[in-house]
C-alpha positions as CSV (number, residue, x, y, z in Angstrom):
1,M,-9.0,19.2,26.5
2,R,-7.5,15.9,27.5
3,L,-7.7,14.6,23.9
4,S,-6.0,17.7,22.6
5,L,-3.2,17.2,25.1
6,V,-2.8,13.6,24.0
7,I,-2.5,14.6,20.4
8,V,0.0,17.4,21.2
9,I,2.1,14.9,23.2
10,L,1.9,12.4,20.3
11,L,3.1,15.1,18.0
12,L,6.1,15.8,20.3
13,I,6.9,12.0,20.4
14,L,6.7,11.8,16.6
15,P,8.6,14.9,15.6
16,G,8.0,16.5,12.2
17,L,4.7,14.9,11.6
18,T,1.9,17.2,10.6
19,G,-1.7,17.1,9.5
20,C,-3.2,15.7,12.6
21,Y,-7.0,15.7,12.5
22,K,-8.9,16.1,15.7
23,A,-10.5,12.9,16.9
24,T,-12.9,12.0,19.6
25,V,-12.8,8.9,21.8
26,G,-13.3,5.8,19.6
27,Q,-12.5,7.7,16.4
28,Y,-9.2,7.8,14.4
29,A,-6.7,10.6,13.9
30,R,-4.5,10.4,10.8
31,I,-1.1,11.9,11.0
32,T,0.6,12.5,7.7
33,K,4.1,13.6,7.0
34,N,4.7,14.9,3.6
35,V,8.3,14.5,2.4
36,S,8.7,17.2,-0.3
37,K,10.9,16.6,-3.3
38,K,11.8,19.1,-5.9
39,S,9.8,17.4,-8.7
40,P,6.4,17.7,-10.2
41,E,5.5,14.3,-8.7
42,P,3.4,14.1,-5.6
43,P,5.3,13.9,-2.3
44,A,6.0,10.6,-0.6
45,R,3.8,10.1,2.4
46,I,4.2,8.5,5.8
47,I,0.9,7.7,7.3
48,I,0.4,6.6,10.9
49,D,-3.1,5.8,12.1
50,V,-3.9,6.5,15.7
51,A,-7.0,5.3,17.5
52,V,-8.1,7.3,20.5
53,T,-9.6,4.9,23.1
54,D,-10.4,5.9,26.6
55,G,-8.6,9.2,26.0
56,F,-5.3,7.5,25.2
57,P,-3.7,7.1,21.7
58,E,-3.1,3.7,20.3
59,L,-0.9,3.3,17.3
60,L,-2.5,1.1,14.6
61,E,-0.9,-0.7,11.7
62,T,1.3,1.3,9.3
63,T,0.8,0.8,5.6
64,T,3.8,-1.6,5.5
65,D,2.4,-3.6,8.4
66,K,-1.0,-3.9,6.6
67,V,0.7,-5.3,3.4
68,Y,2.8,-7.7,5.4
69,S,-0.3,-8.9,7.4
70,Q,-2.1,-9.5,4.1
71,Y,0.9,-11.5,2.9
72,Q,0.7,-13.7,5.9
73,E,-3.0,-14.3,5.3
74,W,-2.6,-15.0,1.6
75,K,0.9,-16.5,1.4
76,G,1.1,-19.4,-1.1
77,I,-2.5,-19.2,-2.3
78,R,-2.3,-20.4,-5.9
79,Y,-2.7,-18.4,-9.0
80,M,-6.0,-18.7,-10.8
81,R,-6.9,-16.4,-13.7
82,G,-10.0,-14.4,-12.6
83,G,-9.8,-15.7,-9.1
84,M,-10.6,-13.6,-6.0
85,S,-10.7,-16.1,-3.2
86,K,-8.4,-18.4,-1.2
87,Q,-9.2,-21.1,-3.7
88,G,-7.2,-19.1,-6.2
89,I,-6.4,-15.5,-7.1
90,D,-4.8,-13.5,-9.8
91,C,-2.6,-10.4,-9.4
92,S,-5.3,-7.7,-9.9
93,G,-7.7,-9.7,-7.7
94,L,-5.2,-9.6,-4.9
95,T,-4.7,-5.9,-5.2
96,C,-8.4,-5.3,-5.3
97,I,-8.9,-7.3,-2.1
98,I,-6.0,-5.8,-0.2
99,Y,-7.0,-2.2,-1.1
100,L,-10.6,-2.8,-0.1
101,E,-9.9,-4.7,3.1
102,K,-6.9,-2.7,4.4
103,F,-7.4,0.8,2.9
104,G,-11.1,1.0,2.1
105,I,-10.4,1.8,-1.6
106,I,-12.2,0.1,-4.5
107,L,-9.9,-0.6,-7.4
108,P,-11.0,-1.6,-10.9
109,R,-10.8,-5.4,-11.5
110,T,-8.0,-5.7,-14.1
111,A,-4.3,-4.7,-13.9
112,R,-4.7,-2.6,-17.1
113,E,-7.6,-0.7,-15.6
114,Q,-5.7,-0.2,-12.3
115,A,-2.8,1.2,-14.2
116,G,-5.0,4.3,-14.9
117,E,-5.8,5.0,-11.3
118,G,-4.1,7.5,-9.0
119,V,-1.0,9.3,-10.1
120,Q,2.1,7.9,-11.8
121,I,5.2,8.2,-9.8
122,K,8.9,7.5,-10.4
123,R,10.3,4.1,-9.4
124,S,12.7,6.0,-7.1
125,E,9.7,7.6,-5.2
126,L,8.0,4.3,-4.3
127,A,6.4,4.1,-0.9
128,S,4.7,1.3,0.9
129,G,1.2,0.6,-0.6
130,D,2.0,2.0,-4.1
131,L,1.1,-0.2,-7.1
132,V,3.9,-1.5,-9.4
133,F,3.0,-2.6,-12.9
134,F,4.8,-4.8,-15.4
135,K,4.2,-5.5,-19.1
136,T,4.5,-9.3,-19.3
137,G,3.4,-9.7,-22.9
138,K,2.2,-7.9,-25.9
139,R,-1.2,-7.2,-24.3
140,S,-0.7,-8.7,-20.8
141,Y,0.0,-6.8,-17.6
142,H,0.9,-7.7,-14.0
143,V,0.4,-5.7,-10.8
144,G,1.8,-5.9,-7.3
145,I,1.9,-3.8,-4.1
146,Y,5.2,-2.2,-3.1
147,I,6.2,-2.9,0.4
148,E,9.7,-1.6,1.2
149,D,13.4,-1.9,0.2
150,G,12.5,-3.0,-3.4
151,K,10.1,-5.7,-2.3
152,F,6.6,-6.1,-3.6
153,L,3.7,-8.4,-2.9
154,H,2.0,-10.2,-5.9
155,V,0.7,-13.4,-7.3
156,S,3.1,-15.6,-9.3
157,T,1.7,-18.1,-11.8
158,S,4.2,-20.7,-10.5
159,S,4.4,-19.9,-6.7
160,G,1.1,-18.2,-5.9
161,V,1.0,-15.2,-3.5
162,M,4.6,-14.2,-2.7
163,I,7.1,-11.4,-2.2
164,S,9.6,-10.6,-4.9
165,T,12.1,-7.8,-5.5
166,L,12.1,-5.3,-8.3
167,N,15.8,-5.9,-8.9
168,E,15.2,-9.6,-9.9
169,K,16.2,-9.9,-13.6
170,Y,12.6,-10.8,-14.8
171,W,10.8,-8.0,-12.9
172,K,13.5,-5.4,-13.7
173,G,13.2,-6.2,-17.4
174,H,9.4,-6.1,-17.5
175,Y,8.9,-3.0,-15.2
176,W,6.4,-0.6,-16.7
177,Q,5.2,2.0,-14.2
178,S,4.3,2.7,-10.6
179,R,1.1,4.5,-9.3
180,R,0.1,6.1,-6.0
181,I,-3.6,5.7,-5.2
């Protein structure tokens, strides 16, 4: 009863959010707000994780917070083709690690394979955590993780792990597609 009351109060505090799953102490409740758009594309989502500890809700990291925290952890790590460690990492290695560590999702190893995962979305529908893909050569691809306000996290060959914007001339000219996993 007490847990149900806490969840109801939480729903009043966060108006408009739906899809709350009942959780017991020590478990998680996931509250999802679907923002419907009149298009065949899947709706954008806002996800807030709530841990219920000792009968009281505790807000956990949002998707945006998770991506920024990974940026702080990996910032400046140099690019290394095929790398998947702090000794060096490539773009698809970074997305693999972040999706596994922060979202519990296993992605294929290469950017080209990742481009076949989830559902394709319009650039205008990007939400935090979506993958953004670029064609950087005849048969080469680049992937990053969208954060917010046109910014995405990726690994640059010259600067290592960094945040760039989709409106930069280079990225705007090489943009290929976005996918929601």
